[in-house]
C-alpha positions in Angstrom: 0.0 0.0 0.0 2.8 2.3 1.1 4.6 1.3 -2.2 1.3 1.8 -4.0 0.8 4.9 -2.0 4.1 5.8 -2.4 4.1 4.8 -6.0 0.8 6.4 -6.2 2.0 9.4 -4.3 5.1 9.3 -6.5 3.1 8.8 -9.5 0.8 11.6 -8.4 3.7 13.6 -7.5 5.4 12.6 -10.7 2.2 13.1 -12.6 1.8 16.5 -11.0 5.4 17.3 -11.4 5.1 16.1 -14.7 2.1 18.1 -15.3 3.7 21.2 -13.9 6.7 20.4 -15.9 4.4 20.1 -18.9 2.6 23.2 -18.1 5.9 24.9 -17.4 7.6 23.5 -20.4 4.5 24.5 -22.5 4.5 27.9 -21.1 8.2 28.1 -21.5 7.9 26.9 -25.0 5.1 29.2 -25.9 7.2 32.1 -24.4 10.4 30.9 -26.2 8.6 30.7 -29.5 7.0 34.0 -29.2 10.3 35.6 -28.3 11.9 33.9 -31.2 9.0 34.6 -33.6 8.9 38.4 -33.1 12.6 38.7 -33.4 13.6 36.5 -36.3 11.1 34.3 -38.0 8.1 36.0 -39.6 4.7 34.8 -40.7 5.7 33.5 -44.0 9.4 32.9 -43.5 10.9 36.5 -43.1 10.5 39.5 -40.9 8.0 42.4 -40.2 7.0 44.1 -43.5 9.7 45.2 -45.6 9.3 47.4 -48.8 11.0 46.0 -52.0 9.3 48.1 -54.6 8.2 51.7 -53.8 4.5 52.7 -54.1 3.7 54.7 -57.4 1.3 57.3 -58.3 -0.9 57.1 -61.4 -3.3 59.4 -63.1 -3.0 63.1 -64.4 -1.4 65.5 -62.0 -4.0 68.2 -62.7 -6.6 70.0 -60.4 -9.8 68.0 -60.4 -8.2 64.8 -61.6 -8.0 61.8 -59.4 -4.5 60.2 -58.5 -4.3 56.4 -57.4 -1.4 55.2 -55.3 -0.3 51.7 -55.7 0.8 49.6 -52.4 4.2 48.8 -53.9 5.8 45.4 -53.2 6.2 44.1 -49.6 7.3 41.0 -47.7 5.3 39.7 -44.8 1.7 39.6 -46.2 0.7 43.0 -44.6 -2.4 45.1 -44.9 -2.2 48.7 -45.9 -3.2 52.2 -45.0 -2.5 55.5 -46.9 -1.8 59.0 -46.1 -1.5 61.6 -48.8 0.9 64.6 -48.1 1.2 68.1 -49.6 4.9 69.5 -49.1 5.5 66.7 -46.7 2.5 67.5 -44.4 -0.5 65.2 -44.0 -3.7 66.2 -46.0 -6.6 65.8 -43.6 -8.9 63.0 -44.4 -6.8 61.9 -47.4 -6.4 58.4 -46.3 -7.6 56.3 -49.2 -5.6 54.8 -52.0 -7.1 57.5 -54.4 -7.0 61.3 -54.0 -8.7 64.0 -56.0 -6.6 67.0 -56.5 -7.9 70.4 -55.3 -6.8 74.0 -55.8 -4.5 74.1 -52.9 -2.4 71.3 -54.6 -1.6 73.2 -57.6 2.1 73.8 -57.7 2.8 71.9 -54.6 4.6 68.6 -54.0 2.1 65.8 -53.7 2.9 62.2 -52.6 1.5 59.3 -50.6 2.9 57.3 -47.9 1.9 53.8 -47.6 1.9 52.0 -44.2 2.2 48.2 -44.2 1.3 46.2 -41.2 1.3 42.6 -39.9 1.3 41.0 -36.5 5.0 41.4 -36.4 5.2 45.1 -37.0 4.9 47.9 -39.6 6.8 50.0 -42.0 6.4 53.1 -44.2 7.3 53.9 -47.7 6.6 56.9 -49.8 5.6 57.1 -53.5 7.0 59.3 -56.0 6.2 63.1 -56.0 4.0 65.0 -58.6 3.4 68.7 -58.9 -0.1 69.2 -60.1 -1.1 71.8 -62.6 -4.3 74.0 -62.5 -7.4 72.7 -64.0 -7.8 72.9 -67.9 -10.2 75.1 -69.5 -9.9 75.1 -73.4 -10.9 77.6 -75.9 -13.7 75.4 -77.1 -15.0 74.9 -73.4 -15.4 78.7 -73.1 -16.6 79.3 -76.8 -18.3 76.2 -77.7 -20.0 75.4 -81.0 -17.2 75.2 -83.3 -17.8 73.7 -86.6 -14.2 72.5 -87.0 -11.0 73.2 -84.9 -7.4 72.0 -85.7 -4.4 72.7 -83.3 -1.2 71.6 -81.9 -2.5 72.3 -78.3 -5.5 71.0 -76.7 -8.7 73.1 -77.4 -11.4 71.2 -75.4 -11.2 69.4 -71.9 -13.5 66.7 -73.1 -11.5 65.8 -76.2 -9.7 62.4 -75.8 -8.3 62.0 -79.1 -4.9 62.9 -80.7 -3.5 65.9 -82.1 -1.8 64.7 -85.3 -1.0 61.5 -87.1 2.6 61.6 -88.4 4.6 59.6 -91.1 8.3 59.4 -90.6 10.6 59.6 -93.5 12.9 56.7 -92.5 10.4 53.9 -93.2 7.1 55.6 -93.9 5.6 54.2 -90.7 2.8 56.3 -89.3 1.8 57.0 -85.6 -0.7 59.0 -83.8 0.6 61.7 -81.4 -1.5 63.0 -78.5 -1.1 65.6 -75.8 0.9 65.9 -72.6 -0.1 68.6 -70.2 -2.5 69.9 -72.9 0.1 70.5 -75.6 1.6 68.3 -78.4 3.6 65.4 -77.0 6.7 66.5 -78.7 8.8 63.9 -76.8 6.9 60.9 -78.1 7.0 62.6 -81.7 10.7 63.1 -81.8 11.3 59.6 -80.4 9.2 58.2 -83.2 10.6 60.2 -86.0 14.3 59.9 -85.0 16.8 61.8 -86.9 14.8 62.1 -90.1 11.6 64.0 -91.1 8.0 63.9 -89.9 5.0 64.7 -92.1 1.4 65.1 -91.2 -1.1 62.6 -92.6 -3.9 63.7 -90.4 -4.7 66.8 -88.5 -7.5 65.8 -86.0 -10.6 67.9 -85.7 -11.2 68.7 -81.8 -14.6 70.3 -82.3 -16.4 67.0 -81.6 -17.5 66.7 -85.4 -14.6 64.4 -86.3 -14.0 66.4 -89.4 -10.4 65.6 -89.7 -7.9 67.1 -92.4 -6.0 64.3 -94.0 -3.5 63.8 -96.8 -2.7 60.4 -98.2 -0.3 61.4 -100.9 3.2 61.5 -99.3 4.6 64.2 -101.5 1.7 66.5 -100.6 2.0 66.1 -96.7 3.0 69.1 -94.8 6.0 68.9 -92.4 6.4 69.0 -88.7 9.7 67.8 -87.9 12.9 68.5 -89.8 16.0 66.4 -89.4 15.1 65.3 -86.0 13.9 68.8 -84.6 10.5 70.3 -84.3 9.5 73.1 -86.6 8.5 76.1 -84.6 7.1 79.6 -85.0 7.6 82.1 -82.1 8.7 79.1 -79.9 5.5 77.1 -80.5 5.2 74.0 -82.6 3.9 74.6 -86.3 3.2 72.7 -89.5 5.1 73.9 -92.7 3.3 74.0 -96.0 5.8 74.1 -98.9 3.8 76.3 -101.4 4.3 73.7 -104.1 1.7 70.9 -103.5 1.1 70.6 -99.7 -2.4 70.5 -98.4 -5.0 68.6 -96.3 -8.5 67.4 -97.3 -11.5 67.7 -94.9 -13.2 64.3 -94.2 -16.5 66.1 -94.6 -17.4 69.1 -96.9 -18.7 72.1 -94.8 -21.7 74.0 -96.3 -20.8 77.6 -95.3 -23.6 79.4 -93.5 -24.5 83.0 -94.1 -22.9 84.0 -90.9 -19.5 82.4 -89.8 -16.2 83.0 -88.1 -12.7 81.9 -88.7 -9.6 82.5 -86.8 -6.0 81.1 -87.7 -2.5 81.6 -86.4 0.7 81.3 -88.6 3.3 83.1 -90.6 4.9 83.1 -94.0 8.6 83.0 -94.5 8.9 85.9 -97.3 6.9 88.6 -98.8 4.5 87.4 -101.5 4.2 83.9 -100.1 0.7 82.8 -99.0 -0.7 82.3 -95.5 -4.0 80.8 -95.5 -6.3 78.5 -93.4 -9.5 76.8 -94.6 -10.3 76.9 -98.3 -13.3 75.8 -100.3 -15.3 76.2 -103.4 -18.2 77.8 -105.1 -20.0 76.8 -108.6 -17.4 73.9 -109.3 -14.3 76.1 -108.8 -11.8 76.0 -105.8 -11.7 79.3 -104.1 -10.8 80.7 -100.6 -12.9 80.6 -97.6 -10.9 82.3 -94.9 -8.0 84.6 -94.9 -4.7 84.5 -96.8 -1.9 86.8 -97.3 -0.3 87.5 -100.6 0.7 91.0 -99.7 -3.1 91.6 -99.2 -5.7 90.0 -97.1 -8.9 88.4 -98.4 -12.0 86.8 -97.2 -14.3 84.7 -99.3 -12.6 85.3 -102.5 -14.5 84.4 -105.8 -13.8 86.7 -108.8 -15.2 90.0 -107.6 -17.0 88.6 -104.6 -14.7 89.2 -101.7 -13.7 91.2 -98.7 -10.2 92.5 -99.6 -7.8 94.9 -98.0 -6.9 98.2 -99.6 -3.3 98.3 -98.7 -0.5 95.9 -99.2 1.3 94.3 -96.2 4.6 92.5 -96.6 5.2 91.4 -93.1 6.6 88.0 -92.4 5.9 88.1 -88.7 3.5 85.5 -87.0 -0.1 86.8 -87.3 -3.5 86.0 -85.7 -6.0 86.5 -88.6 -9.6 86.5 -88.1 -12.4 86.6 -90.7 -16.1 87.5 -89.6 -19.0 87.3 -91.8 -22.4 88.4 -90.4 -25.0 87.8 -93.1 -22.7 89.4 -95.7 -21.3 92.1 -93.7 -17.6 91.0 -93.6 -14.7 92.1 -91.4 -10.9 91.1 -91.3 -8.9 91.5 -88.2 -5.1 91.3 -87.8 -3.8 90.8 -84.4 -7.0 92.0 -82.9 -7.2 95.2 -85.0 -9.6 95.8 -87.9 -8.1 95.8 -91.4 -9.2 98.7 -93.6 -10.8 97.0 -96.6 -13.1 97.3 -99.6 -16.1 95.0 -99.6 -17.7 93.7 -102.7 -20.9 91.7 -103.2 -20.8 88.3 -101.5 -22.4 85.3 -103.2 -23.4 82.8 -100.5 -23.3 79.0 -101.4 -19.6 78.2 -100.8 -18.2 75.1 -99.3 -15.1 74.3 -97.2 -13.1 71.3 -98.2 -9.3 71.8 -97.7 -6.6 73.5 -95.8 -3.9 75.2 -97.9 -5.2 75.3 -101.5 -7.4 77.6 -103.7 -8.2 78.5 -107.2 -5.3 78.0 -109.8 -4.4 76.0 -107.8 -2.2 78.0 -105.5 -0.9 76.5 -102.3 -0.1 77.8 -98.8 3.5 78.8 -98.5 3.7 79.3 -94.6 3.6 77.7 -91.3 0.3 77.0 -89.5 -0.6 76.6 -85.7 -4.2 76.6 -85.2 -7.4 77.0 -87.1 -10.8 77.4 -85.6 -14.0 77.8 -87.7 -17.6 78.6 -86.5 -20.4 78.1 -88.8 -22.3 80.9 -86.9 -21.9 84.4 -86.0 -19.3 85.0 -83.3 -19.2 88.8 -83.4 -19.7 89.1 -79.5 -17.1 86.4 -78.9 -14.4 87.6 -81.2 -12.5 89.5 -78.6 -12.5 86.7 -76.2 -11.5 84.1 -78.8 -8.7 86.2 -80.1 -7.5 86.9 -76.5 -7.5 83.1 -75.7 -5.3 82.4 -78.8 -3.0 85.3 -78.2 -2.4 84.2 -74.5 -1.0 80.9 -75.8 0.9 81.9 -78.9 2.0 85.4 -77.8 1.5 86.7 -81.2 1.0 90.4 -80.2 
């Protein structure tokens, strides 16, 4: 009994001792494991979260646009939180993966800090920094209703198409070129063209009417890149028409209304060379609808039916020219000022079909940068339209 009791006691004691030992060992083991776990071996075989690829921002850095912050790449299977910052300071309540830029962000340094967390700890990583620009309002946003609009800058905020389509001389491959920060993407254009020349196959209409101006014959395509460099006028990109055979054909013929408006920007290189925008026809012959300069200015020229300047002008400077026709009462404006002119009888019934060619034929010998045509009376908007154009091109 004693032995049994002793054995039993011993057994009990041993059992209890073993149990205590087990409990102690278990607790000790657990403590030992936890200590080792938090210090060396992580959830999936590493440590607390570690960033291996930094977070990155995507989207347009412009007021009113939404940026998105990626998490980047991390070890440790973490969860993520976000904090957007302006000039290094937290932006209140900007704690989502997306952030819509506001006026206060314009011209400031914007980035996002991502915090990655698991049971073993947390770590932070910053995204790249962007500096937003102001919200874009185009000429056609303020003065809507254009019938056709061609430019090397963006004219309408809702326009999502390209500016031009270009053929490179090296192998005749073509590529669309869009906008960056609302102006022509010259970086992509020059990379595409390389050391050779670039020619316009399509000048896209930004009015919303998709009346693009195209040229399929290579020899007749105006030029925008010369031996790897942009062709420019007054520091802004321009399209060069050679005066021999260069022209662009509109996708759809425009039937000219009794009241209409046309502005365009460009220059000629020498006296006597022609600077013209949209051109068209009447009665089966090709004539001018818009303005041109051949030491005189003209609007809607057909035989004796035209608005023409009384004085010659031999300037080779960049010009902003506007033609305004209000039910047959026609005016011509150069750099915002009225040109003294003689008006003859006007025959309505013309059409617009091309850029850069009129009766003869005679071809434009100039650089063009922008053409905007309204098939309606824009008398009250003329000053505003011209101010918008001049603010960008600094013509006068």
